[in-house]
C-alpha atoms as an extended CHARMM CRD file, in Angstrom:
* protein
*
        72  EXT
         1         1  MET       CA             66.3510000000      175.7000000000       91.6310000000  PROA      1               0.0000000000
         2         2  ALA       CA             67.3710000000      179.0640000000       90.2300000000  PROA      2               0.0000000000
         3         3  PRO       CA             69.4160000000      181.2670000000       92.1570000000  PROA      3               0.0000000000
         4         4  LEU       CA             67.2680000000      184.2230000000       90.6530000000  PROA      4               0.0000000000
         5         5  LEU       CA             64.6740000000      181.9820000000       93.0720000000  PROA      5               0.0000000000
         6         6  VAL       CA             66.5000000000      181.5740000000       96.1460000000  PROA      6               0.0000000000
         7         7  ASP       CA             67.7250000000      184.7850000000       96.3970000000  PROA      7               0.0000000000
         8         8  GLN       CA             63.7450000000      186.2020000000       95.6920000000  PROA      8               0.0000000000
         9         9  ARG       CA             63.1160000000      183.9710000000       98.5990000000  PROA      9               0.0000000000
        10        10  GLN       CA             65.7310000000      185.5830000000      101.1600000000  PROA      10              0.0000000000
        11        11  LEU       CA             64.3200000000      188.9590000000      100.4840000000  PROA      11              0.0000000000
        12        12  GLN       CA             61.4100000000      188.4470000000      100.6950000000  PROA      12              0.0000000000
        13        13  THR       CA             62.1590000000      186.8640000000      104.3280000000  PROA      13              0.0000000000
        14        14  LEU       CA             64.5430000000      189.3690000000      105.4090000000  PROA      14              0.0000000000
        15        15  GLY       CA             61.8070000000      191.4000000000      104.6400000000  PROA      15              0.0000000000
        16        16  GLN       CA             59.2890000000      190.0480000000      106.5170000000  PROA      16              0.0000000000
        17        17  LEU       CA             61.7740000000      189.7380000000      109.2350000000  PROA      17              0.0000000000
        18        18  ILE       CA             61.6540000000      193.3430000000      109.4530000000  PROA      18              0.0000000000
        19        19  SER       CA             58.1390000000      193.9200000000      109.0470000000  PROA      19              0.0000000000
        20        20  ALA       CA             57.2770000000      192.1560000000      111.5140000000  PROA      20              0.0000000000
        21        21  GLY       CA             59.9430000000      192.8310000000      114.1370000000  PROA      21              0.0000000000
        22        22  GLY       CA             59.5670000000      197.1690000000      113.2920000000  PROA      22              0.0000000000
        23        23  HSD       CA             62.8300000000      197.7790000000      111.9330000000  PROA      23              0.0000000000
        24        24  GLN       CA             63.3470000000      200.4140000000      109.2990000000  PROA      24              0.0000000000
        25        25  ASP       CA             66.4520000000      199.0890000000      107.6350000000  PROA      25              0.0000000000
        26        26  VAL       CA             68.0350000000      195.9610000000      107.8300000000  PROA      26              0.0000000000
        27        27  HSD       CA             71.8510000000      197.3120000000      109.3720000000  PROA      27              0.0000000000
        28        28  GLU       CA             69.3480000000      197.6980000000      112.5750000000  PROA      28              0.0000000000
        29        29  LEU       CA             67.8890000000      194.3310000000      112.3230000000  PROA      29              0.0000000000
        30        30  LEU       CA             71.1720000000      193.1520000000      111.7390000000  PROA      30              0.0000000000
        31        31  GLN       CA             72.1990000000      194.8410000000      114.4520000000  PROA      31              0.0000000000
        32        32  ALA       CA             69.3340000000      193.4720000000      117.0170000000  PROA      32              0.0000000000
        33        33  SER       CA             69.7550000000      190.0150000000      115.9080000000  PROA      33              0.0000000000
        34        34  LEU       CA             73.3160000000      190.0730000000      116.8560000000  PROA      34              0.0000000000
        35        35  GLU       CA             72.4710000000      191.8290000000      120.0120000000  PROA      35              0.0000000000
        36        36  ARG       CA             70.0810000000      188.8800000000      120.9500000000  PROA      36              0.0000000000
        37        37  LEU       CA             72.0080000000      186.3530000000      119.6650000000  PROA      37              0.0000000000
        38        38  ILE       CA             75.2510000000      187.2890000000      121.7270000000  PROA      38              0.0000000000
        39        39  ALA       CA             72.5000000000      187.5930000000      125.4920000000  PROA      39              0.0000000000
        40        40  LEU       CA             70.9150000000      184.2450000000      124.4270000000  PROA      40              0.0000000000
        41        41  TRP       CA             73.9300000000      182.6900000000      123.9850000000  PROA      41              0.0000000000
        42        42  PRO       CA             76.4370000000      183.5540000000      126.8480000000  PROA      42              0.0000000000
        43        43  ALA       CA             78.7200000000      185.3540000000      124.0530000000  PROA      43              0.0000000000
        44        44  GLN       CA             81.2480000000      188.2160000000      125.5860000000  PROA      44              0.0000000000
        45        45  GLY       CA             80.7460000000      189.6050000000      121.4640000000  PROA      45              0.0000000000
        46        46  GLY       CA             80.4100000000      188.4820000000      117.9330000000  PROA      46              0.0000000000
        47        47  ALA       CA             80.5560000000      190.1010000000      114.7450000000  PROA      47              0.0000000000
        48        48  LEU       CA             78.4280000000      189.1250000000      111.3630000000  PROA      48              0.0000000000
        49        49  LEU       CA             79.5160000000      189.8960000000      107.6990000000  PROA      49              0.0000000000
        50        50  TYR       CA             76.0500000000      190.2620000000      105.3730000000  PROA      50              0.0000000000
        51        51  HSD       CA             77.0640000000      190.3300000000      101.8210000000  PROA      51              0.0000000000
        52        52  ALA       CA             73.4610000000      191.4340000000      100.0740000000  PROA      52              0.0000000000
        53        53  PRO       CA             72.1350000000      190.2360000000       96.8500000000  PROA      53              0.0000000000
        54        54  HSD       CA             73.1650000000      193.4030000000       95.1440000000  PROA      54              0.0000000000
        55        55  GLY       CA             76.3360000000      193.4680000000       96.5480000000  PROA      55              0.0000000000
        56        56  GLU       CA             76.2940000000      196.0510000000       99.5680000000  PROA      56              0.0000000000
        57        57  VAL       CA             77.9920000000      194.4330000000      102.3690000000  PROA      57              0.0000000000
        58        58  ILE       CA             77.0200000000      194.8370000000      105.6600000000  PROA      58              0.0000000000
        59        59  ARG       CA             79.6060000000      195.1450000000      108.8530000000  PROA      59              0.0000000000
        60        60  LEU       CA             78.8980000000      194.4270000000      112.6800000000  PROA      60              0.0000000000
        61        61  GLN       CA             80.4100000000      194.1490000000      115.4230000000  PROA      61              0.0000000000
        62        62  HSD       CA             78.9450000000      193.7930000000      119.4430000000  PROA      62              0.0000000000
        63        63  GLY       CA             80.6430000000      192.9170000000      122.7360000000  PROA      63              0.0000000000
        64        64  ILE       CA             84.3030000000      192.2370000000      123.2440000000  PROA      64              0.0000000000
        65        65  ILE       CA             85.8950000000      190.4570000000      120.4990000000  PROA      65              0.0000000000
        66        66  ASP       CA             89.5050000000      189.4950000000      120.8010000000  PROA      66              0.0000000000
        67        67  ALA       CA             91.8550000000      189.4180000000      117.7090000000  PROA      67              0.0000000000
        68        68  GLU       CA             91.9350000000      185.0630000000      116.5630000000  PROA      68              0.0000000000
        69        69  ALA       CA             88.1220000000      185.8320000000      116.6340000000  PROA      69              0.0000000000
        70        70  GLY       CA             88.9360000000      189.6530000000      115.1440000000  PROA      70              0.0000000000
        71        71  ALA       CA             91.3510000000      187.6960000000      112.6900000000  PROA      71              0.0000000000
        72        72  LEU       CA             88.4370000000      185.2760000000      111.1810000000  PROA      72              0.0000000000
């Protein structure tokens, strides 16, 4: 499958998640998702690194992350 089609599908899925969850932007959606994952796991904290198709990078952290996990 061509990379362009994969990117379009990923963007469409992300758009549907944003609409369905009432989130206004990608950062808010990712932050809410990270917080839910930490609560469900359960974990003390977590981090997320998102590379958007057009080069934007979003780095998120929630809760306690030790030095070793932070270095990853």
